[in-house]
C-alpha positions in Angstrom: -10.9 85.3 30.7 -9.2 87.7 28.4 -9.1 90.5 30.9 -7.6 88.2 33.6 -4.8 87.0 31.2 -4.2 90.7 30.3 -3.8 91.8 33.9 -1.5 88.8 34.6 1.0 89.9 31.9 2.8 92.9 33.4 4.7 93.4 30.1 1.5 94.4 28.3 0.2 97.9 28.0 -3.4 98.9 28.6 -4.2 99.8 25.0 -2.2 97.0 23.3 -3.9 96.1 20.0 -5.5 99.6 19.5 -4.2 101.3 16.4 -4.6 105.1 15.8 -4.2 107.0 12.6 -3.2 110.5 13.7 -3.6 113.4 11.3 -3.4 116.0 14.0 -0.6 118.4 14.6 0.7 121.1 16.9 -0.7 120.4 20.4 -4.3 119.5 21.2 -4.4 116.4 19.0 -0.8 115.3 19.6 -1.3 115.7 23.3 -4.3 113.3 23.1 -2.5 110.7 20.9 0.7 110.9 23.0 -1.4 109.9 26.1 -3.0 107.1 24.2 0.5 106.0 22.9 1.8 106.1 26.4 -0.9 103.6 27.3 0.2 101.3 24.6 -1.8 102.3 21.5 0.1 102.1 18.1 -0.1 105.7 17.0 0.8 106.3 13.3 1.5 110.0 13.0 0.7 111.2 9.5 3.0 114.2 8.5 3.4 116.4 5.5 6.2 115.2 3.2 9.2 117.6 3.5 8.0 119.6 6.5 6.0 117.4 8.9 4.3 118.6 12.0 4.6 122.4 12.4 6.2 122.0 15.8 9.2 120.2 14.4 10.5 123.7 13.5 9.0 125.7 16.4 12.3 126.6 18.1 14.7 127.5 19.5 15.4 125.6 21.6 16.3 122.7 19.3 17.9 119.4 20.5 21.7 119.6 20.6 23.4 116.3 20.0 26.4 114.9 21.8 28.6 116.4 19.1 27.5 119.9 20.1 25.6 120.5 16.9 22.1 121.8 16.9 19.5 119.4 15.2 16.3 120.3 13.5 14.2 118.8 16.3 12.4 121.5 18.3 11.9 120.8 22.0 8.2 121.7 21.4 7.8 118.7 19.0 9.8 116.4 21.4 7.4 117.2 24.3 4.2 116.1 22.5 5.1 113.1 20.3 6.6 110.3 22.3 5.8 106.7 21.5 4.6 107.4 18.0 5.6 106.2 14.5 6.0 108.8 11.7 4.6 108.2 8.2 4.6 110.9 5.5 1.6 111.3 3.2 0.3 114.2 1.1 -3.4 114.1 1.8 -4.1 117.0 -0.6 -3.5 114.6 -3.5 -5.8 111.8 -4.6 -3.2 109.1 -4.2 -2.5 110.3 -0.6 -6.2 110.3 0.2 -6.5 106.7 -1.1 -3.5 105.7 1.0 -5.3 107.1 4.1 -8.4 105.1 3.2 -6.4 101.9 3.0 -4.8 102.6 6.3 -8.1 103.4 8.0 -9.4 99.9 7.3 -6.6 98.7 9.6 -7.1 101.2 12.4 -9.5 101.6 15.3 -9.2 105.4 15.7 -8.8 108.3 13.3 -8.0 111.8 14.7 -7.7 115.1 12.9 -7.7 118.8 13.7 -8.3 120.3 10.2 -10.7 123.2 9.6 -14.4 122.2 9.5 -15.1 120.9 6.0 -11.5 120.2 4.9 -11.8 116.4 5.6 -15.0 116.3 3.5 -13.3 117.9 0.6 -10.7 115.2 0.7 -13.2 112.4 1.1 -11.8 111.7 4.6 -14.7 112.8 6.7 -16.5 110.6 9.2 -19.3 109.6 6.8 -16.9 108.4 4.2 -14.4 106.6 6.5 -17.0 105.0 8.7 -18.5 103.4 5.5 -15.1 101.7 5.0 -14.7 100.8 8.7 -18.0 100.8 10.7 -16.1 100.3 14.0 -14.0 103.4 13.5 -13.8 106.0 16.3 -13.3 109.3 14.4 -12.2 112.3 16.5 -12.2 115.9 15.2 -10.6 118.7 17.2 -11.3 122.3 16.2 -11.6 125.6 17.9 -15.4 125.7 17.9 -16.7 122.3 17.0 -18.5 121.0 14.0 -21.7 123.0 14.6 -22.8 126.5 15.7 -22.2 129.9 14.2 -18.4 129.9 14.9 -17.7 126.5 13.4 -15.9 127.8 10.3 -13.6 130.0 12.4 -10.0 129.2 13.3 -9.7 128.9 17.0 -6.2 129.0 18.6 -5.5 128.5 22.2 -4.8 132.2 23.0 -8.1 133.2 21.4 -10.0 130.5 23.3 -8.5 131.5 26.6 -9.9 134.9 26.0 -13.3 133.9 24.5 -13.8 131.1 27.1 -13.5 133.4 30.1 -10.2 132.2 31.4 -8.4 135.5 30.9 -11.2 137.4 32.6 -10.4 135.6 35.9 -6.6 135.3 35.4 -4.2 138.1 36.4 -4.0 140.7 39.1 -7.1 142.5 40.3 -8.2 145.5 38.3 -8.1 147.8 41.3 -4.4 146.8 41.8 -3.5 147.7 38.2 -4.2 144.3 36.7 -5.6 143.3 33.3 -6.3 140.2 31.2 -3.6 137.5 31.5 -3.2 134.3 29.6 -1.9 131.1 31.3 1.8 130.4 30.7 1.1 127.2 28.8 -1.5 126.5 26.1 -4.1 125.1 28.6 -7.1 125.2 26.2 -5.2 122.9 23.9 -4.2 120.7 26.7 -7.7 120.6 28.2 -9.1 119.6 24.8 -6.4 116.9 24.3 -7.2 115.3 27.6 -11.0 115.5 27.1 -10.5 114.0 23.6 -8.5 111.1 25.2 -11.5 110.4 27.5 -14.0 110.6 24.7 -12.0 108.3 22.5 -11.6 105.7 25.2 -15.4 105.8 25.9 -16.1 105.5 22.2 -13.7 102.5 21.9 -15.6 100.8 24.8 -18.9 101.3 22.9 -17.4 100.0 19.7 -16.1 96.9 21.6 -19.5 96.1 22.9 -21.6 97.0 19.8 -19.3 96.9 16.8 -20.3 100.5 16.1 -17.9 103.4 15.9 -18.8 107.1 16.3 -17.7 110.7 15.7 -16.1 112.4 18.7 -16.6 116.2 18.1 -14.1 118.1 20.4 -14.0 121.9 20.5 -11.4 124.0 22.4 -14.1 126.5 23.4 -16.3 123.7 24.8 -13.4 122.4 26.8 -12.4 125.8 28.1 -15.9 126.6 29.2 -16.1 123.2 31.0 -12.8 123.9 32.8 -14.1 127.1 34.3 -15.2 124.6 37.0 -16.3 126.3 40.2 -16.1 129.8 38.7 -18.6 128.8 36.0 -20.8 127.3 38.7 -20.4 130.4 40.8 -21.7 132.6 38.0 -24.6 130.3 37.0 -25.8 130.0 40.6 -25.3 133.6 41.7 -25.6 135.6 38.5 -22.5 137.6 39.6 -19.6 137.9 37.2 -16.4 137.0 38.9 -13.3 139.1 38.3 -9.6 138.6 38.5 -8.3 137.9 41.9 -4.6 137.8 41.2 -3.0 135.1 43.4 -6.0 134.8 45.7 -8.9 132.3 45.6 -12.4 133.3 44.8 -14.1 131.1 47.4 -11.5 130.4 50.2 -9.5 132.8 52.5 -6.6 132.9 53.2 -5.7 130.9 50.0 -3.1 133.0 48.2 0.5 134.1 47.7 2.1 136.0 50.6 5.4 137.9 50.6 7.7 136.7 53.4 11.0 137.9 54.7 13.6 138.7 52.0 15.7 135.9 50.5 19.4 135.5 51.3 20.3 137.7 48.3 18.0 140.4 49.6 15.4 139.9 46.9 11.7 139.4 47.6 10.5 136.0 48.5 7.1 134.4 48.6 5.1 131.3 49.6 1.7 130.0 48.9 -0.6 129.6 51.9 -3.6 127.4 51.1 -5.9 127.2 54.1 -8.7 125.0 53.0 -11.0 124.8 56.1 -11.6 126.3 59.5 -9.5 123.8 61.4 -6.5 124.6 59.2 -7.1 128.3 59.8 -6.9 127.8 63.5 -3.6 125.9 63.2 -2.2 128.6 60.9 -3.1 131.3 63.5 -1.2 129.4 66.2 1.9 129.1 64.0 1.6 132.8 63.1 1.3 133.8 66.7 -2.1 135.3 66.1 -4.6 132.8 67.8 -6.9 135.7 68.4 -7.8 135.8 64.7 -9.3 132.4 64.8 -11.5 133.5 67.7 -12.7 136.6 65.9 -16.3 136.2 64.7 -15.4 137.9 61.4 -12.8 135.2 60.6 -13.7 132.0 62.4 -15.6 130.5 59.4 -14.5 130.5 55.8 -17.8 132.1 54.8 -17.0 135.0 57.1 -13.4 135.2 56.0 -14.4 135.5 52.4 -16.8 138.3 53.3 -14.1 140.0 55.4 -11.2 139.4 53.1 -10.4 143.1 52.9 -9.7 143.3 56.6 -8.2 139.9 57.2 -5.5 139.9 54.5 -3.9 143.2 55.7 -3.7 141.7 59.2 -1.8 138.8 57.8 0.6 140.5 55.4 2.9 142.1 58.0 3.0 138.8 60.0 4.0 136.8 57.0 7.0 139.2 56.4 8.5 138.5 59.8 9.8 135.0 58.9 11.8 133.6 56.0 10.4 131.1 53.4 12.1 128.0 54.7 11.0 128.9 58.3 7.4 129.3 57.3 7.3 126.2 55.2 8.8 124.0 57.9 6.5 125.4 60.6 3.4 125.2 58.5 4.1 121.7 57.2 4.7 120.5 60.8 1.3 121.9 61.7 -0.3 120.3 58.7 -1.3 123.6 57.2 -1.1 123.4 53.3 1.6 125.6 51.9 4.2 125.5 49.2 7.1 127.3 47.4 6.9 129.0 44.1 9.5 127.1 42.0 11.2 128.0 38.8 11.6 125.1 36.4 15.1 124.3 37.5 13.8 124.0 41.0 10.9 121.8 39.8 13.1 119.2 38.2 15.5 119.3 41.1 12.7 118.7 43.6 13.1 115.5 45.6 9.4 114.6 45.1 9.5 115.1 41.3 12.6 112.9 41.1 11.1 110.3 43.4 8.0 110.1 41.1 10.3 109.6 38.1 8.8 112.6 36.2 11.8 112.8 33.9 12.4 110.1 31.3 15.8 109.3 30.0 16.1 108.0 26.4 19.0 106.9 24.2 18.3 109.2 21.2 20.2 108.7 17.9 22.1 111.9 18.4 22.1 112.2 22.2 22.9 109.3 24.5 20.8 110.8 27.3 17.8 112.7 26.1 15.7 114.0 29.1 12.0 114.8 28.6 9.0 115.0 30.9 7.5 111.6 31.5 3.9 110.5 31.6 2.3 111.1 35.0 0.1 108.0 34.7 1.1 105.3 37.2 -0.5 101.9 36.5 0.4 99.0 38.8 -0.3 96.2 36.3 0.1 97.8 32.8 2.8 100.5 33.0 3.1 103.1 30.4 5.4 102.8 27.4 8.7 104.7 27.2 10.0 105.5 23.7 11.3 108.8 22.4 9.5 110.8 19.6 10.4 109.7 16.0 13.4 111.9 15.2 13.2 111.5 11.4 10.2 112.8 9.4 8.6 109.7 7.8 10.9 107.4 9.7 8.4 104.6 9.8 6.8 105.0 6.4 8.2 101.9 4.8 7.7 99.8 7.9 4.0 100.8 8.3 3.1 100.3 4.6 4.8 97.0 4.5 3.4 95.8 7.8 -0.2 97.0 7.4 -0.8 97.0 3.7 1.7 94.4 2.5 3.3 96.8 0.0 6.6 95.9 -1.5 9.7 98.2 -1.9 8.9 98.9 -5.5 5.4 100.2 -4.8 6.6 102.3 -1.9 9.5 103.7 -4.1 7.0 104.7 -6.8 4.9 106.8 -4.4 8.0 108.4 -3.0 9.2 109.4 -6.4 5.8 111.1 -7.0 6.1 113.0 -3.7 3.0 111.3 -2.3 5.0 110.0 0.7 
């Protein structure tokens, strides 16, 4: 009955009633809690008094207000903390630790990304907090997890991209002068944040059914190894170590970037050709004016195209250079051959499809009437995601949360503030 009532109320969010105490900072943890907050969870972001989340100062760029003056809000922070409430607390001090314990009793989820052992030193580890709240879902995010020989190490995204194998398969081929290359965004952090979201939701479901919480132990290295996907499977099945392929695919041909005729300004131009099966290859060959290639026994099947990549790609390269990008894209799309442009970010946000999918949110920020940031990609028909800008002020909601959850009066809050605890 409850679920039916919930679904019939379109104004509700999927995670209404779930409260999260978020002691994470920078990216992996905040990315997780931002997703949960989008879905309706009440995320209380615990920040250091005076400085807050490190990313508040990770700029430029910083948000510029309508008066033309630069604020102290970095775009990095704004991009990972929407829909949250900010509360300041010094957890290194006993009074701050006690405040966290009192808040934990009112929360469903606790998330942190401190070094292994730090939370135990503060008395804020899973064993201590679950004794206060047996239903608590406690999520730890670290570089290498809570166990294993590397557990005490600091593991940052860049390091994990290297150790987890991603950089060994990213970049131009070695024989073409390539070398290790990281991905342009911190994907190991983002992978871990999304896996943590899934783990927390699963643990909440278990707690709902049994009344028992649990510890969700998330490691960047684990997540990165999992996201090797088909390449990890390729190695484990074949025993062959894959190398870098530049803009080509390890298992499909032709599935790569091709240079096309020069752009209007005379500069080089490119498209992505993503032929996924033999039927698409035959259609591509028709569009390219080379139907003979689809009849060639070396190229008719993908298996053979992969084996004969070295002869097929040189056949295609001069053909691709005979037509301009717009011409190729129109012809290939008409033939239902997967292809695409390589857009810069200004082109991404100007793209008609991106705009139609409302992937930019507009908020009335205290210093900027129209603050534009990337929106949540989650589209739910009955319980749409929330839309509220990140808390601009450090500790903006401290008084509100302490009064609402703990019943503290202004005098008690003021006393802790004078001591620098909050």
